[in-house]
C-alpha positions in Angstrom: -1.0 -16.6 51.9 -2.2 -17.3 48.4 -1.7 -13.8 47.6 2.0 -13.9 48.7 2.5 -17.2 46.9 1.0 -15.8 43.6 3.1 -12.6 43.8 6.2 -14.9 44.3 5.3 -16.9 41.2 4.8 -13.8 39.1 8.2 -12.4 40.4 9.8 -15.7 39.3 8.1 -15.7 36.0 9.0 -12.0 35.0 12.6 -12.5 36.4 12.9 -15.6 34.1 11.5 -13.7 31.1 13.9 -10.8 31.6 16.8 -13.1 32.0 15.8 -15.0 28.8 15.6 -11.8 26.9 18.9 -10.5 28.2 20.5 -13.9 27.3 19.1 -13.6 23.8 20.5 -10.1 23.1 23.9 -11.0 24.6 24.3 -13.7 21.8 27.3 -13.3 19.7 26.5 -11.7 16.4 29.0 -11.3 13.5 28.7 -10.9 9.7 30.8 -10.6 6.7 30.1 -9.0 3.4 31.2 -9.9 -0.1 30.3 -8.5 -3.5 29.8 -10.7 -6.4 29.1 -9.7 -10.0 26.9 -11.3 -12.7 28.6 -12.0 -16.0 26.5 -10.7 -18.8 28.8 -11.9 -21.5 28.7 -9.5 -24.5 25.2 -8.3 -23.5 23.7 -5.7 -21.2 21.4 -6.6 -18.3 18.4 -4.4 -17.8 18.6 -2.3 -14.5 16.4 0.7 -15.2 13.9 -0.5 -12.5 16.6 -1.8 -10.2 15.1 -5.5 -10.2 11.7 -4.2 -9.2 10.2 -6.4 -12.0 12.4 -9.4 -11.2 11.2 -12.7 -9.6 13.1 -15.6 -8.1 12.4 -19.3 -9.2 11.1 -21.4 -6.3 14.4 -23.2 -5.9 16.2 -19.9 -6.0 18.7 -21.0 -8.6 17.3 -18.5 -11.3 16.4 -14.9 -11.3 14.1 -13.9 -14.0 14.6 -10.2 -14.6 11.8 -8.6 -16.8 12.6 -5.8 -19.2 9.2 -4.2 -20.0 10.8 -1.9 -22.7 11.3 -4.8 -25.1 9.6 -6.9 -23.5 11.6 -10.0 -22.5 12.9 -12.0 -19.5 16.6 -12.1 -18.7 17.2 -15.4 -17.0 20.1 -15.1 -14.6 21.9 -18.3 -13.3 22.5 -17.5 -9.6 24.5 -20.7 -9.2 27.1 -19.6 -11.9 26.4 -16.0 -11.7 25.9 -15.4 -15.5 23.1 -14.4 -17.9 21.9 -17.8 -18.9 19.3 -16.9 -21.7 16.7 -14.4 -22.8 12.9 -15.2 -23.3 11.0 -13.1 -25.7 7.6 -11.9 -24.5 4.6 -9.9 -25.9 3.2 -6.7 -24.4 -0.1 -6.9 -26.1 -2.2 -9.8 -27.5 -3.3 -13.3 -26.3 0.0 -13.7 -24.4 0.5 -10.1 -23.5 2.3 -9.2 -20.3 0.8 -5.7 -20.0 2.9 -3.3 -17.9 3.4 -5.1 -14.6 4.5 -3.4 -11.4 5.7 -6.7 -9.9 6.1 -10.3 -10.9 6.0 -13.5 -8.8 6.8 -17.2 -9.6 4.6 -19.5 -7.6 5.8 -22.7 -5.9 4.6 -24.7 -8.9 6.4 -22.6 -11.4 3.6 -20.3 -12.7 4.3 -16.6 -13.4 2.1 -13.9 -12.1 2.3 -10.4 -13.5 0.5 -7.7 -11.3 -0.3 -4.3 -12.3 -2.8 -1.7 -11.3 -5.5 -2.9 -13.5 -5.2 -6.8 -13.5 -3.3 -10.0 -12.6 -2.0 -12.2 -15.4 -1.2 -15.8 -14.7 1.2 -17.6 -17.2 1.9 -21.3 -17.0 5.5 -22.4 -16.2 6.3 -22.5 -20.1 4.9 -18.9 -20.6 2.7 -20.1 -23.4 -0.6 -20.0 -21.7 -2.3 -17.0 -20.0 -5.2 -16.4 -17.8 -6.2 -12.8 -16.9 -8.0 -11.5 -13.9 -9.4 -8.0 -14.2 -10.1 -7.4 -10.5 -11.9 -4.0 -10.7 -14.7 -5.3 -12.9 -15.4 -8.4 -10.8 -18.4 -8.1 -8.5 -17.3 -9.8 -5.4 -19.8 -11.0 -2.9 -19.0 -10.0 0.6 -18.2 -6.4 -0.2 -20.7 -3.7 0.9 -22.2 -1.3 -1.5 -19.8 1.4 -0.5 -16.7 -0.8 -0.4 -14.2 -1.6 -3.2 -10.8 -3.2 -3.6 -7.8 -1.2 -3.9 -5.4 -1.5 -6.8 -2.8 -3.1 -4.7 -2.5 -6.8 -5.6 -0.2 -9.4 -4.0 -0.3 -13.0 -5.0 0.3 -15.8 -2.5 3.4 -18.0 -2.9 1.4 -21.0 -4.2 -0.5 -18.8 -6.6 -4.0 -19.5 -5.1 -4.9 -16.2 -3.3 -4.9 -12.7 -4.0 -4.2 -10.2 -1.1 -5.7 -6.9 -1.6 -6.9 -4.1 0.6 -10.6 -3.2 0.8 -12.6 -0.5 2.2 -14.3 2.8 1.4 -14.3 3.9 -2.3 -13.2 7.4 -1.1 -9.5 7.3 -1.6 -9.0 9.7 1.3 -10.5 7.4 3.8 -8.6 4.5 5.3 -9.2 0.9 4.1 -10.8 -1.4 6.6 -8.7 -4.6 6.2 -7.4 -7.1 3.8 -9.5 -9.2 1.4 -8.3 -12.7 0.7 -9.5 -13.6 -2.9 -9.3 -17.1 -4.2 -8.4 -16.5 -7.8 -10.1 -19.8 -9.2 -13.4 -19.1 -7.7 -13.4 -15.4 -7.0 -14.6 -16.2 -3.6 -13.7 -13.3 -1.2 -13.1 -13.2 2.6 -12.7 -10.0 4.4 -9.9 -9.9 7.3 -10.6 -6.5 9.1 -7.9 -4.7 11.3 -7.0 -1.2 12.2 -3.5 -0.9 10.8 -4.7 1.0 7.7 -6.6 3.4 10.0 -3.7 4.1 12.2 -1.4 4.4 9.1 -3.6 7.0 7.6 -2.5 9.5 10.2 0.8 9.7 8.5 -0.7 10.8 5.2 0.5 14.3 4.1 -1.6 16.5 1.9 -0.7 19.7 -0.2 -3.8 21.9 -0.5 -3.8 25.1 -2.4 -6.8 27.4 -3.1 -9.0 24.8 -1.5 -7.9 22.0 -4.0 -5.6 19.0 -3.3 -2.5 19.3 -5.4 -0.8 16.1 -4.1 -1.2 13.6 -1.3 1.1 10.9 0.0 0.0 7.2 0.0 0.3 4.8 3.0 0.6 1.2 2.0 1.3 -1.9 4.0 3.8 -4.7 3.4 2.9 -8.4 3.0 5.3 -11.2 3.3 4.2 -15.0 3.3 6.2 -17.2 5.6 5.0 -20.7 5.1 1.3 -20.7 5.8 1.2 -17.3 7.5 1.0 -13.9 6.0 2.9 -11.2 7.7 1.2 -7.7 7.4 3.3 -4.9 8.6 3.6 -1.1 8.3 6.8 0.9 7.9 5.4 3.1 10.7 5.1 0.6 13.6 7.1 -2.0 15.4 4.4 -4.7 15.2 2.7 -7.1 12.8 -0.6 -8.9 12.1 -0.4 -12.5 11.3 -3.0 -14.1 9.1 -3.0 -17.9 9.2 -4.1 -19.3 5.7 -4.7 -22.7 7.2 -6.8 -22.0 10.2 -8.1 -18.7 8.7 -7.3 -16.8 11.9 -5.6 -13.4 12.7 -3.3 -12.7 15.5 -1.3 -9.5 16.5 2.4 -9.2 17.7 3.8 -6.1 19.2 7.6 -5.8 19.5 9.9 -3.6 21.5 13.1 -2.2 20.4 15.8 -0.8 22.8 17.7 0.7 19.7 15.0 2.6 17.8 11.6 4.2 18.4 8.7 1.7 18.3 6.5 4.0 16.1 6.9 7.0 14.1 5.5 10.2 15.7 2.5 11.7 13.9 3.6 15.1 12.4 2.3 18.1 13.9 1.6 19.4 10.6 0.2 17.0 8.0 -1.2 19.6 5.5 0.9 22.1 3.6 -0.5 25.1 1.7 2.3 25.5 -0.6 4.9 23.2 -2.4 7.5 24.5 0.0 5.6 23.7 3.1 4.9 20.3 1.8 8.6 19.6 1.3 9.3 20.8 4.8 6.6 18.4 6.3 8.1 15.5 4.3 11.8 16.3 5.3 10.8 16.2 8.9 8.8 13.0 8.4 12.0 11.3 6.9 13.8 11.9 10.1 11.5 9.3 11.8 12.1 5.5 12.2 11.4 3.4 9.3 10.8 -0.3 9.6 11.7 -2.5 6.7 10.2 -5.8 5.2 10.7 -9.3 6.8 13.0 -11.8 5.2 13.0 -15.5 6.0 16.2 -17.7 5.9 15.2 -21.3 5.5 18.7 -22.6 6.5 18.7 -21.0 10.0 14.9 -20.9 10.3 15.1 -17.2 11.3 13.5 -14.0 10.1 15.4 -10.9 9.6 14.4 -7.2 9.4 16.3 -4.0 8.8 15.3 -0.7 10.4 16.7 2.8 10.2 16.2 5.6 12.7 17.5 9.0 13.4 20.9 8.8 15.3 21.8 12.5 15.6 21.7 15.8 13.8 25.1 17.2 12.6 24.2 20.9 11.8 21.2 20.6 9.4 22.1 17.2 8.3 20.6 14.0 9.7 22.7 11.0 10.5 20.9 7.7 10.7 21.6 4.4 12.4 20.9 1.0 10.9 19.5 -1.8 12.9 19.0 -5.5 12.2 16.4 -7.5 14.2 16.4 -11.3 14.1 13.3 -13.3 15.0 12.6 -17.1 15.2 10.1 -18.5 12.6 7.2 -17.8 15.0 8.4 -14.1 15.2 9.6 -14.1 18.6 12.3 -11.5 18.8 15.7 -12.8 19.5 18.2 -10.2 18.9 18.8 -6.6 17.6 22.0 -4.9 16.8 23.3 -1.6 15.2 25.1 -2.5 11.9 27.3 -0.4 9.6 25.6 -1.0 6.4 22.4 0.5 4.8 19.1 -1.5 4.6 19.4 -3.9 1.7 17.5 -3.2 -1.6 15.9 -6.1 -3.7 17.1 -8.9 -1.5 16.6 -12.7 -0.7 18.2 -15.4 1.3 19.8 -18.2 -0.5 21.8 -21.2 1.2 21.9 -19.2 4.4 23.4 -16.0 2.8 21.4 -12.8 2.1 21.7 -11.6 -1.4 21.1 -7.8 -1.8 21.1 -6.1 -5.3 23.7 -3.6 -6.1 24.5 -1.5 -9.2 28.3 -1.3 -9.9 28.7 1.0 -12.7 25.5 -0.3 -14.4 26.5 -3.7 -13.9 24.5 -6.3 -11.9 26.0 -7.3 -8.6 24.9 -8.6 -5.2 26.3 -7.9 -1.8 26.3 -11.2 -0.1 25.9 -11.2 3.7 27.0 -14.1 5.9 25.6 -13.9 9.4 27.0 -15.7 12.4 24.4 -15.7 15.0 
């Protein structure tokens, strides 16, 4: 009798979950797209790096676009869509920027320049600099055969540095993520297997017994409030590290519109340049999971994915899918859309702004979602 009652409860539970999922996926979804242009006046806005070295102010009213060739910041007013001013910087010296690969403005207005060799912290006025040379630091907690990777990500408050750690041998997978407190150099290791599983997708070109080139698998990091979302473009899942409770959790999603993981290539090693290109072309036909983006106005998280739709002769046609989650990363909805995955993008006032280059002029495709 107890067994029958338990089975009845489980049946009701799963029926309820299935019904809830179906109801979520049947929600009305609509969107519109407008394109807006930034007025540069009589000047030219630097777009050589496609905003890869640009950073948003904490209130999202200003975009600081860094031009490393001069160097200087172009401050773009996102409220009035114009070039507001320029801020001259120095590449070398006591206030030198170096050659950053990315820039972040923390919630208290500090500027963090990250490169492959260091992290440079400027105050909000850009007239004071602290430099952190990570490879030269001797961190307690790392084993003798472990080191930190040159892949640095600063927390939104500017307190922590997120950096992969693991074997010094670059061909071996990293073991997890190190959380480094910048002010004290204290390090905590957070092990997980996402690096190891991603390593199966590395492609290598070996000729005459020597490695000529090798692809590199990296993870994506996106901070949502006090949680760090750690994801791979290969898998429909995330690891969530809670900075407050110092705990790690794992979420696996399910898509009815795309594959849930890339297939590991039958061939991962090429013996010539031509073979290597063939392997990479086949790999590019696989599903590609994008980064996560949070909209504070709707309290929703968005992600864009591409996957192979069909082959037309020798040409691949792809479909683009948007997936919507709540702020706890419970999946709410997914839908095929007729626009490509956005480039440099962010939510502002409930709208998604995505960088577009219109005849070498700075513009944004502005998406309004109704969900």
